[in-house]
C-alpha positions in Angstrom: 214.6 91.9 255.3 212.9 93.4 257.9 212.5 97.2 257.0 210.1 99.5 259.3 208.7 103.0 258.8 209.1 105.2 261.8 208.0 108.2 260.1 207.0 109.2 256.5 211.0 109.7 255.2 212.9 106.9 257.1 212.9 103.1 257.2 215.4 100.8 259.6 216.7 97.6 258.5 217.5 96.0 261.5 219.2 92.9 259.8 221.6 95.0 257.5 222.8 97.5 260.7 223.1 94.4 262.9 224.9 92.8 260.1 227.2 95.7 259.7 228.0 96.6 263.0 228.9 92.6 264.2 231.5 93.3 261.2 232.4 96.6 262.9 233.2 94.5 266.0 234.7 91.9 264.5 237.2 94.2 262.9 238.2 96.3 266.0 238.8 92.6 267.4 240.9 91.1 265.2 243.1 94.6 265.3 243.6 94.6 269.1 245.0 91.1 268.8 247.5 92.7 266.2 250.9 95.0 267.6 249.4 98.0 265.7 251.3 101.1 267.1 249.0 103.1 269.2 249.9 106.4 267.8 248.4 105.4 264.3 245.3 103.4 265.5 244.8 104.4 269.1 242.1 107.5 268.6 240.0 105.8 265.1 240.0 102.6 267.3 238.4 104.8 270.6 236.0 106.2 267.6 235.2 103.0 266.2 234.3 102.1 269.8 231.8 104.9 270.4 230.4 104.7 267.1 229.1 101.2 267.6 227.9 102.2 271.2 226.3 105.2 270.3 224.6 102.8 267.0 223.5 99.9 269.0 222.0 102.6 271.7 219.8 103.7 268.9 219.1 100.3 267.3 217.7 99.0 271.1 216.0 101.9 271.6 214.0 101.9 267.6 213.5 98.4 267.7 212.5 98.2 271.9 209.7 100.8 270.8 208.1 99.2 267.4 206.3 96.4 269.1 204.8 96.0 265.4 207.3 94.4 263.5 206.8 91.2 262.2 210.4 89.9 262.9 211.1 92.1 266.1 211.9 88.7 268.3 213.8 87.4 266.1 215.9 90.6 265.4 215.9 91.4 269.8 217.6 87.8 269.7 219.7 89.0 267.2 220.2 92.2 268.7 221.3 90.3 272.2 223.7 88.4 270.4 225.8 91.7 269.2 225.5 93.1 272.2 227.4 90.5 273.9 229.7 90.3 271.4 230.4 94.5 272.3 230.6 93.6 275.8 233.2 90.6 275.0 235.0 93.0 272.7 235.6 96.0 276.1 236.0 93.3 278.6 238.7 91.1 276.6 240.7 94.7 276.2 242.9 94.9 279.2 246.1 93.3 277.5 249.6 94.9 278.1 250.9 96.3 275.0 250.0 97.4 271.5 246.6 99.4 270.9 244.8 97.4 274.3 247.3 97.9 276.9 246.5 101.9 275.6 242.9 101.5 276.1 243.6 99.8 279.8 245.3 103.3 280.7 243.7 106.5 282.6 241.0 108.4 280.8 240.3 105.4 277.9 239.7 103.1 281.1 237.1 105.6 282.3 235.4 105.5 278.6 235.7 101.8 278.7 233.8 101.7 282.2 231.1 103.4 280.4 230.9 101.5 277.1 230.4 98.0 279.7 227.9 99.6 281.3 225.8 101.4 278.8 225.9 97.4 277.3 224.9 95.7 280.5 222.0 98.7 280.6 220.9 98.1 277.0 221.2 94.1 277.9 218.5 94.8 280.0 215.9 96.6 278.0 216.5 93.9 275.4 215.8 90.9 278.0 212.7 93.3 279.4 211.8 93.6 275.9 211.4 90.7 275.3 209.7 89.0 278.1 206.3 88.1 277.7 204.3 90.6 280.7 205.8 93.2 279.1 204.8 93.0 275.6 201.6 94.7 274.6 198.7 92.8 273.1 198.7 93.6 269.6 195.6 93.6 267.8 196.0 90.2 264.7 196.7 91.2 261.7 194.3 89.8 259.8 191.0 89.3 262.0 188.9 86.6 262.4 186.4 87.4 259.8 189.2 88.1 257.0 190.4 85.0 258.2 186.7 83.1 257.5 186.5 85.1 254.0 190.2 83.7 253.0 189.2 80.0 253.7 185.7 80.0 252.4 186.8 79.3 248.7 189.2 76.2 249.6 
């Protein structure tokens, strides 16, 4: 599991965080398929969507800034897939009844547009981070001298 150290006190486990957000997005999606009472579940659903949006922004920033992470490309790919799922969730909220219907009205509709724009922006950042021209050349983990020393006994 790729764990990075961003400072002396903080570790970010991208793989687990992405897994958890994936489960949360599926939960919200499942909730929207049901005819749940908006008076009971609308506020919590909005909170969950807002939380997901904020965490996706934090993960995108941390992952794109950390060019030394060993599994960076794989994690960027997973994050891009997760971002696509989040966009599909937001785009699919156009029902006429239940929570989905309440989400597509007035102020809630404006919030969904904001989340969709945030998602599109993050997808662009992730894509730019994955392109070779935007990646800095990093020093090899093992120098050629060290590699020769390691292989010398074979």
